[in-house]
C-alpha positions as semicolon CSV with decimal commas, in nm:
position;residue;x (nm);y (nm);z (nm)
1;M;-4,270;6,468;-0,207
2;T;-4,447;6,798;-0,061
3;G;-4,545;6,876;0,250
4;S;-4,880;6,755;0,378
5;I;-5,116;6,848;0,718
6;E;-5,340;6,584;0,829
7;Q;-5,709;6,602;0,946
8;G;-5,666;6,758;1,274
9;T;-5,813;6,660;1,605
10;S;-6,011;6,820;1,881
11;Q;-6,108;6,723;2,192
12;T;-6,217;6,867;2,511
13;H;-6,184;6,827;2,862
14;G;-6,404;7,022;3,069
15;N;-6,245;7,386;2,989
16;T;-5,964;7,245;2,860
17;H;-5,957;7,233;2,465
18;I;-5,629;7,044;2,313
19;L;-5,583;7,046;1,914
20;H;-5,328;6,759;1,791
21;F;-5,221;6,787;1,393
22;L;-4,928;6,576;1,197
23;V;-4,810;6,716;0,974
24;R;-4,553;6,571;0,705
25;L;-4,251;6,761;0,591
26;P;-4,025;6,698;0,294
27;R;-3,726;6,804;0,518
28;T;-3,452;6,637;0,751
29;M;-3,538;6,648;1,135
30;E;-3,287;6,871;1,179
31;E;-3,423;7,172;0,958
32;V;-3,744;7,133;1,084
33;W;-3,604;7,142;1,426
34;T;-3,475;7,482;1,335
35;A;-3,823;7,614;1,261
36;V;-3,946;7,525;1,572
37;A;-3,730;7,580;1,800
38;T;-3,516;7,938;1,743
39;P;-3,646;8,265;1,760
40;A;-3,605;8,327;1,361
41;G;-3,743;8,000;1,277
42;L;-4,066;8,066;1,486
43;A;-4,116;8,380;1,344
44;G;-4,112;8,315;0,957
45;W;-4,404;8,080;1,031
46;F;-4,559;8,168;1,393
47;T;-4,525;8,427;1,588
48;A;-4,275;8,657;1,693
49;V;-4,054;8,580;1,953
50;D;-3,935;8,808;2,229
51;V;-3,735;8,489;2,478
52;L;-3,659;8,170;2,386
53;E;-3,370;7,989;2,685
54;P;-3,319;7,684;2,444
55;R;-3,270;7,418;2,732
56;L;-3,539;7,259;3,009
57;D;-3,699;7,520;3,209
58;G;-3,573;7,775;2,999
59;E;-3,782;8,134;2,952
60;V;-4,003;8,199;2,641
61;A;-4,165;8,451;2,567
62;F;-4,396;8,476;2,230
63;R;-4,547;8,801;2,108
64;D;-4,901;8,631;2,065
65;L;-4,944;8,407;2,305
66;G;-4,761;8,551;2,639
67;A;-4,458;8,427;2,840
68;G;-4,376;8,104;3,012
69;R;-4,122;7,817;3,036
70;V;-3,981;7,546;2,808
71;T;-4,126;7,272;2,929
72;A;-3,963;6,960;2,726
73;W;-3,660;7,044;2,547
74;D;-3,466;6,724;2,343
75;V;-3,281;6,883;2,103
76;D;-3,369;6,782;1,733
77;R;-3,650;6,610;1,885
78;V;-3,915;6,793;2,127
79;A;-3,938;7,138;2,202
80;E;-4,267;7,233;2,436
81;Y;-4,348;7,584;2,590
82;A;-4,596;7,638;2,820
83;V;-4,729;8,026;2,801
84;A;-4,993;8,227;2,883
85;G;-5,187;8,104;2,587
86;G;-5,164;7,722;2,713
87;R;-4,895;7,449;2,596
88;I;-4,762;7,364;2,268
89;R;-4,555;7,067;2,161
90;F;-4,340;7,000;1,886
91;H;-4,239;6,628;1,849
92;L;-4,055;6,578;1,528
93;E;-3,946;6,179;1,373
94;R;-3,748;6,063;1,110
95;E;-3,977;5,945;0,834
96;R;-3,810;5,761;0,485
97;Q;-3,662;5,940;0,194
98;G;-3,597;6,172;0,466
99;G;-3,817;6,388;0,534
100;C;-3,975;6,393;0,880
101;A;-4,349;6,421;1,071
102;L;-4,447;6,680;1,311
103;R;-4,640;6,562;1,544
104;F;-4,809;6,885;1,739
105;T;-5,026;6,988;2,028
106;H;-5,199;7,247;2,138
107;E;-5,342;7,205;2,467
108;F;-5,563;7,556;2,638
109;Q;-5,841;7,654;2,877
110;G;-6,093;7,904;2,702
111;E;-6,156;8,035;2,388
112;G;-5,788;8,000;2,228
113;E;-5,657;7,947;1,872
114;S;-5,869;7,750;1,610
115;E;-5,763;7,448;1,410
116;T;-5,803;7,663;1,091
117;A;-5,579;7,905;1,273
118;W;-5,307;7,598;1,317
119;R;-5,366;7,445;0,932
120;T;-5,249;7,791;0,780
121;R;-4,969;7,825;1,008
122;F;-4,859;7,521;0,874
123;E;-4,952;7,582;0,542
124;R;-4,656;7,888;0,573
125;L;-4,416;7,624;0,793
126;I;-4,434;7,403;0,458
127;D;-4,401;7,731;0,239
128;N;-4,146;7,867;0,451
129;L;-3,921;7,526;0,399
130;G;-3,973;7,451;0,040
131;A;-3,888;7,146;-0,156
132;P;-3,591;6,954;-0,057
133;P;-3,346;7,040;-0,339
134;P;-3,332;6,742;-0,607
135;P;-3,122;6,444;-0,619
136;P;-2,808;6,453;-0,842
137;G;-2,863;6,415;-1,200
138;P;-2,660;6,251;-1,433
139;E;-2,515;6,600;-1,579
140;Q;-2,419;6,682;-1,210
141;E;-2,252;6,346;-1,202
142;A;-2,061;6,347;-1,477
143;S;-1,638;6,357;-1,384
144;E;-1,608;6,676;-1,637
145;P;-1,670;6,992;-1,440
146;L;-1,992;7,232;-1,520
147;P;-1,966;7,557;-1,670
148;G;-1,787;7,806;-1,399
149;Q;-1,706;7,532;-1,156
150;F;-1,313;7,547;-1,071
151;T;-1,087;7,182;-1,062
């Protein structure tokens, strides 16, 4: 299973724009959580993080979007950041075969991030997470140790 990005949707209400994406990832929720809720994880595919206090109402500062607060925090499930560039929400859900779905929302006013820019970022996220390791094959399940293995 490889990652996939479903067609994004865009809504406009007055001057407020809302982008939604569903990204299916072949990794566990815990692995994806690290990518959306830690400075190193976010820097690997989205933007550099100057500050991130991992808790509800914690301070956050994204280099490309500005500073703000953590407005939702449910460990391994929901991270939401309200910054000068709007509101960004990552909601993870377990899927079959050990993968997870990332439901993403970006709400902003005026001109902001395009659907294309987010799609490019999600492609980078999929690349950064990589494919899951293959299941053990018959040669790994044998009782004989593999070369270089200690018994």
